[in-house]
N, C-alpha and C positions, 0 to 999 in steps of 0.2 A: 245309350251302351258303354259308350269308350269310358266314362265316369266311372261306370259299374267295373270294369275290366281292370283298372287302375287300383281300383278299392279292394278287388281281389287280388290282385297281385301284390299289392302292399300289406295284405294281411299272410304272404308267404314270404317275403322278404324277411322279415326276423328268424322265421324257422329256419332259412337257409343261412342265415347269419350264423346261429348256433350250432347246425350240422355241417354247415360247408363241406357237403358231399354229393355229387352228380345224381344220385339216388334219391335226394333229399325230396319227400311228396311236394309236388308243385311246381319242381324244376321244368319240367317242360312245359308247364303254362306259360312259365315267367318267360322263358329263353324264347318264345315263338311269338310274344309281344313287338308288335313295330320298336325300333330303335329309339324316336320319338320318346315313347311311352317307356321307355325301360331307363332313359336316360332321364326324362320326370323324374319319375320315383327314385332312382338313385341320388337324383338332387333334390329331393323333397325335405329333407332336413331330418328325415325319422331315423336314419341311419347315421353312428358314430364313424373316423375316422377305421378304428378297428373293426366294425362291421365290414366296412367298403373292401377292407384289405381281406378278408375275410370271402366275402362276397365273389369278389375277383378272381378267387382262386377256385371257383366250384367248376366253371368251365370256359371255354377261348371266347364265348360272345361275350359275357360278362367281363373277362378278361379285358379283350378291344375295348369296351366301354369305357372302363376304367382306367384306361392308358395316363401313365404320368402327366402328359402334357394335358391332357383332356379336359372337359367341362365339369367331369365330377369330383375330380380334385381339386378344383379351381374352385368352385362351390363350398367343399369343405374349408378348403382356407378361408376365403369370403365370411364363411358364417361364424367362423372362430375368431378372425381378428379380421375386420371390417375396415379397421382407420387403416390399416397398410395398402388396402387396395389404391388407393391414390399414387403411391410409386411406382407401380405399373402401367405400361404403356399398351393399349389394345393390340397394339400392332406387333408387340415382341413374342418369340417367342418364349415360353416360361415351364420349367418342368417343375409343375405343382406340388407333386407329390414328395419331391426333393426339397422344394422351398418350406413345403409344409414340416418336413423332417428337422431341416436347419432351424427355424421359427419355433419350435416344440424344444430342441434342446436349449436354444439361447435362453428360452422363459426359465427352465430347469436352472441351467446355470445364474441365470440371473437372482431368482429367488434362493439358489443356496447362500449369494454372498449377501443379499440383504438379511438374509436371516443370520447371517455371522456378524454384523454392524454390530448389534447393540451387546453382544457380549465384549469382542472387542475394544468399543469404543464409548461405552457407557460413561465412564468416570472422565471422558476428556473430548475434546473437539475433535472432530474427524481431521489426521492430520493432512499434510498436502500428499503426502503417498499413498494414503488411506484407501484414494480410489484406483491404483493401480490396478488391482485385481481385475476390476469391471474393464478398464482401458486394454487390458492384455487378451482379454477373453477373444476368441475367433468367432469368425460369423458378423454378419450387415449390423453395424449401430442400431440402426432404426429398431432391428429386431428387441435389443436391448432395451431400448428406450421405450418402445410399444410394451413389454411385460412390465417395467415400471409405470409404465400410465394405467396398466391394467390393474395393478396393485391400489394405486391410489385412487382408483374409479369402484375399488371394494364398498360393497354396500353393508351399511348398518354403523355401529359404533364399535366395531371390533377391528383386530390387528392393527391398532392403534401404532403400534411398534416398529412396525413392518412400513407403515404407510409415511410414517419420520422421517426413516433411513430411506425410503426409496425415492423422497421426496427429494433428500439430500443429495442422491447420487444422481439423479436426474438434472437436478438444477445444475451441477455440478459438469457434467456432461454435456449439454447443450450450451452452457456458459462456453467451455473452453471452444466448441465446434465455431459459436457465432464470434468469438474472437478473434479467431483463424481467418474467418474468414473478411472480419473489419480489416485485418491486416494486409490482407490480399488485395482489398478494397483500396485500402488507403496508396497500394502501389500503382494505382494507375495515372495515368500524365494528367497533368494540371488542368488538359481540357475535358477531363471526362468531367461531364456536369450532371451525375446522375445524383442529386440531392436528397430525394424521396428515398432512394435504395440506401444513400448511409444514415439518413434518420432512422430508418427502418432496423437497420443493426443495433443503433441505441436503444429504440424500442423494446426489439428481441432479448440484447443481452439484458437488461433491469426488470424484463418479464420470460425466465427462461421456461416457466411451465405454461404460458398461453400460448393459443394456436396463432402466431402471427409470422405471416409471409408478407414478401413483395406481392406475389402474385394476385392474392384476396385484398390487400391494400389497393394496388391498381384496378382492380374489378370494382371497388366500390367508388375510387374517383373516376372511372370510367363512367359509371353510371351518373354522376355529377355533370360529367361532360354531354352527355346525352341532354341532359336538362339545360344545358347552355345552348345547346344547337336549335333547341326546342325554339329557346326564347329568340334566339338570335335569328332563326327564319323568319319572325315574325318584325323582324326589322329591317333584315334585308335577305329576301327569298335567295340572293344569288352571291351569296358572301363565300370567298372562298373556303374558308374554315368548314363551312357544309359537305366542301368534298375530299375533306383529309380520311385518310383511311388510319385506324387502329394503328398505332407503331411507327405511324408513318411522321420523320421530321422534316415541317416544313414552317416557314416564316412567311409573315404577310408583312410587306414594306411600308405600305400606305396607311398613314398616321388615322385616317378615319375608320380607316377599316378593323385597327388594332382598338381603336377608341368603340366601336361597337361592340366586339369582344368583350371590353371590361364592361362595358354598363349591362351587357347580359350577365356576364360573371356576379358583377354586384347585385343583381336581382336575384337571381338563385339562391346565390350563398346567403344573404343576409337578410334577403325579405321571403322568399319560399321555404327556405330550407331552414331559416333562424337559426345561425351562425353567428357566433358574438365572440368578443374577447372577453374571460373570463375576468372581468375586475373583483369580484366578490370573493372570489377565492383564487387569487393569483399564484400564491405562493402555494402551490399543489404540485408536487411532481406528475400526475396524470396529465396536467396541459402541456408536456413537453413529449409524451407517446403519441404517435401518430394514430395509432388503432383506437385511442383513446379521442383524441381530437376529433375524428370521424363518428365516435361512439355518441357522445357527449354534443357535439356541434359548438365545442368552445375550446380555447387554448390561451396563450400566451403571444407577444409578436410574431415570435420565430418559428412556430409552430405552425401559428395562421399563415406568415408568411411563404412557406415551404408548401402549405398546400394550394393557396392563391397561387403561387408559380408554376408550379406543377399542371395546372389547370391551363392558366395562361399559353404556358409553350406548346401545351398539345393542340391547342386552338391558333399556334403561329404568332404569339406575342410574346417576343424576346426580353421578356422581365429580366433583370439581375437582383441579386441578394446584396445590400449594402447593413454591413455590420457597425450602424449607428448607433452612438451608446447610450444605454438604458432604453432604446426601444428599435428592434429591428425592423426594418425598413425594406420596401423593393426599388426598384428606379425603373422608369421607363423613358426612354430615349427620345426626345422630340426635335431632335437636329437633323432623323435621319437622312430626309430626302435633300434637304440643302445642303446638309455638310458633306452629304456624299458627292455632290459634285467637285466640292473643294478637294476632297481627300483624292479623286480621279486626276485631278491637276497636279496636284504638290506630291503626292506620293503615289505615284503608278504602281499598282501591285501587278506581278508577274503573270503571264497569261492574257485571258480574254479580259479586257477591260470594261466588256459590255456589261460583265456578272455583277450584280447588285451588291454590296457589303453588307455584312450585318453588324448592327449596332454596337453590338456586343466584340467584335474582335479589336483585336488590339490594334489594327491598323485605322480601325475606324476611331475607336477611343481616343487616339494620338490627338486628333483635332478637336476633342470635345470639353467642355468644362461641367462644371456640378451645375451650373444655369441651363444648359440644353435637354436636363431631364426634368421627369416631373417623380414626385415620391410617391409610394402609394403605402398607407396605412393597412394592412389587412386586418389587424387589430383593431382599428376604428373603423371596420364595416366598409376598407378599401376607399377611404377617403383620398383626392389626389392634393398633393401638399406642395406649394414652391419652397425653394431653399429658407427663407426667412421663415415660412409653417414650419419647416422642419426644426429651425430651432425654438421656437415659440412652445411645440411639443415636448421638449424636456428642460425648457428654461434654461439654456447656455448657448453661449457661442461656440460653434466650434471649426475646426478649418477643415480645408477644401478635402484634405487628404481621408476625412472619417466620411466622406459620402462615396469613396471608390467601391467598387465591385470586389467581392471578397470569392476564394476559390471553396470547393466543398470542405477541403480539412478545416479552414477556419471557419466555416459555418456549423461544424461538427463539433470544432473545441469551445465554440459559443453555448451549444447545446449543453456538452456536458458540464463544461463549468456552472451552469445555471442547476444542473444537476448536483455540483460537487459542494455548490452554496445550500441547497436546500437540504442536502446529505449532512452537512455539519448543523442544522440547525435542529436535528433530532433530538429527543430526550435521551437522558443519559440512563435509561433504564433499556434502552432498546437497544438491539442486536446491530444497529448501524448499517442495516444491508445497503441502503442506498448509497451510503456515503462510501463503501467498500466496492460499488457495483461501478460507480462513477471515478472512482481513484484508478480502477483497472482499466477503464476505459481511458483516459485522459493519458495513463501511461503508456496506454498502447499506441497513441498517437506520438506521445512526447515522452522516450522513455528515460530522458537524461536532468528531468526535472525536478532538482533537489530537494526543492521545500513540500513536492509533493510525497516524494519517496520517503523523506522522513515522516510526514503526516501519516504516511501507508504503515510506518513500521510503528512510529509510537501507537496509533490504533490496533493492530494486530498484538501488540505488548499489553496495553490495556484491558483489550479482552481474552487475553492469557490463551491465545490460540496460534499455533504454526511458529515456535521460537525459533525451528531451523530457518523457516524463510525471513522470519524479523533478521536473522546473522545475517543473510545473502544479501536483501536489502543495504542493512548497515555498510557491510563490505564496498558494495558500488557506491553508496553514498562518499566514501572515505575517499575512493578512487576519483568519482569526480569532484571531489570539492575538499580537499584536506582540512580547509577550515571549520567544517563542521565539526573537529576531533572532540569537542567536548561534549557535545549531544549524543555524537555516535558511541563515544566512551561509556557514557551513564548508561545507555541502552544494552548495550555489547555487556557490561558487567551486569546488570540486573537479568536478563534474559539467560545469562549463562547461569547464575543461581537459580533459574526457575526451572532449567535443564536438571542442575543436579539433586534439587527438590524431588522431582518427578521421579528418578530414579532411585530414593531415597525411602519412597513410599514402599511400604510392606504391607500385602495382603488385603483385606476388604473389614472395616469396622463392622461389626454386627451389635446392632442395639434390639437386647431382648424386653418387651414391656416387664417382665415377668420378674427382673432383677430388680432388688431393693432401692438402689438408685435412682430407678425410674418411674416410682410409685406417685410421683406426682404430675405425671405426663396423661392428661384426660384426651386427646385426641389422638386418632392414627393416622399414618397415611393414606391418602385416596378419599378421603372426608370431603365435601363441599362445606367451605365455609363463609362467614363474613364477618367483616372488620365492623366493631361497631360503633369506631370512632368517624372513619373514613367512608362506610359503607360497602366499601367493593367486596365483590365476589372474588374466592379463590378454593385452589384445592391445596391441601397440604403435601409435599412429596419428600417431608424431612422434618428431624425435630432434635431438639437437644435437651438434656434435663435441666439445666440452666443456660444464660446467654454464652453464646463461645466468642462475639466477636470480641474486638481490643477496645482498650480503654478509651480510645480517640473516639470511636464507634458509639461507644455508649455516652460518651458526654454529647456529641452531636447529636444524637437523637433523641436528649434529654430522657432517658431510661431510667434515671435516678428519680424522677417525679411519678414513677407507675407505684401503686401501691406497694405491690410485690418488688417492686424493683428487678435489678438481673437476677438475682434468686428464683428463678420460676423457669417452667419451660419455655421456649422457644421453637417458633416456627419455620422450615422453608416451604414458602407458597409461590406457587404460580399465579398469577391475578390476571382479570379478564382483560385490561389493558395491555397486556403483554409484557409486563414488567414482572420479576422476579425478587421475591420481599423476605423478610427476616420477621416476623411479629410475635409478639409476649402474648401467651397464653389469656391473659386476663383481657386481650383485647378483640379476642376471637369468640365466634359464638356461630353452633352448627346453623345451616342453612335449612330452613323445614323445608323451603321451594326450591331444591335444587336444580341445578343447570348446568349443561355443559359447560366447560371453562373452555372461550375461545385463547389458547396462547399456543404459539408456535412449537413449544416444547413440552408440551402432553403427554406427546407420543414417545417421547426418550424415557418416559418414567412409567407408563400406565400401558397396558395392553387392550384395555375396555372399557368404554363405560355403561352401568347398567340402568343409569335413570335415576339412580340414588346417590350412587358414587362410582367412584375409578377404581379398577382392580390393577396391583401393580404388576410391573411384566417379569419375567422371570430374575434379572438383575437385581431390582428394587427389592423383591421379597426377598432375596438373599442377606440383605440390609437390616431389611425389617421381618424376621419370620413369621412374627407371632400377631403385627399389626392386620393383617386381614381378616381373622377369625375375631379380633376386636371391631372392626369395622361394621360386620355383620350384626356383633351384639349393638353397638350404638344405635344404628340403623334400625333393627327389629324394636330396640326399647322407646326410641322417638316415636316411631309410628303406632307403636301400642299407646303411646300417651296421647298422641294425636285422635287413634280412634277412641278413645275414654272422654276424652273434654268435648268430642262431636255427641257422644251419647251421653 
């Protein structure tokens, strides 16, 4: 009966939404239903926000049910933007109708800005101040970010240009927020030892489009801690670590009890969960990202050590990070109990002398030397090493100072330094995104590093982006180190020339296929091609009737050895490996089995992939107005020929 009443009422609701009049048929039937049933109907998903607005104006009963802070508007908000619900506490009072309006307005504003980017920045990299429009929008930043994510998650192979610029804007906004959080984190006192939190800021900055949070990473580590406790319970059912509560900061002083924790950890991490050092793919940036270390269960010494240290400290073992050369280690104090007595006698601390000293405290360290520790290699399955074995590990003798503990900032410096080294190894045709990100992070920690500032300026200059920022960096370098005048002067001169050239550029060059000088051009923008010699797949995004590169490039690329030399059409192509190349017509052929080209800049030039070719966006079509029709003809002819061959 109840189900029938709901079904009957559901049939009445659309009529009410359309008529919105108290005299509408079935109104009395609807409003006489119990409140719970009415609320169920209004939250069922059958009505849009506009419907709810009209229904709530029909009578007082429905208006009360649709109050702005009630369940009906909360459900409307949740269904429309489910990912935002995690930002609201169940105990908070929220005006859901107002939130709905603000979020909807933010979405419209964000889409308006995304739509404008292609027209404004098609022929150049988005400048530093290009994001100011969205930064200055009124309303919660999370609403704008959510709309950008919605654009990125649009289904199908359409709206590629929207997705391209939405990704750029989201990348920038999140990185700015993360960098501000990191700078605030670095202002913490030296004894603030949240190594995991700092590592996650680095992870987030290099992967701003991924959903990475300290809360989620900590939850994964907590699940590992639970497994360790289960194993520890089998070793010692009365172990004090088993009584620790989540988030509690306690330390165990007895060496034997600490050893039991480490034994249980080694079993769970390396035997049960199969964590291991990544020897096969050591120079991979994924090894430094904590969320990837947990997913792939592998890493390099510093990331594996931070995971090991975090788990150990949660279970009461005060391990410390050691910035050992070539191989990051942890150290475990073995002299705690014996040395503690000596410390109390020689260096009586103020207050209650019966309180045990932590081996990691400065007072305790004052009486210890490097031989009072065992060193743990988390990369090597938790192997415990002596000082001599540490030297065997790297094949050299080192001074005692290199066995010392380091603070959070030094640990992060080493992590970012590793990323910086990997960034420098990127191929010449890449965007150098890792190098750019790691430079940002390093300079956030050490803003006056002249050589890195100079590298950053050279990188931006090489990529042809942000000339105004290059000048600001060079001015800062000159202030820090006047001795860099030669390098700075060269870059300043060429950057100013670049800015002047951009100012002198006039209009848009339009290339018509029907023009006599373009008669030898066989292929059109949007076609999926294959290189005859190197075999790579690519998509054409531009062409010239003859090679337009300089004599040096023509000589270096050995263009003269081609049968038609440089007197033939050349094509700008986006290659599947992420590079952009300039290919001679005689080296290209149409790919009869076209596939999407996975290149980060596809959306800059194309709005849609049809399955056989790409459709140019409005800006590219202005430059090549006759190519789209030519693409259709080419594809039609090729498929007709294939059909005849089959028959």
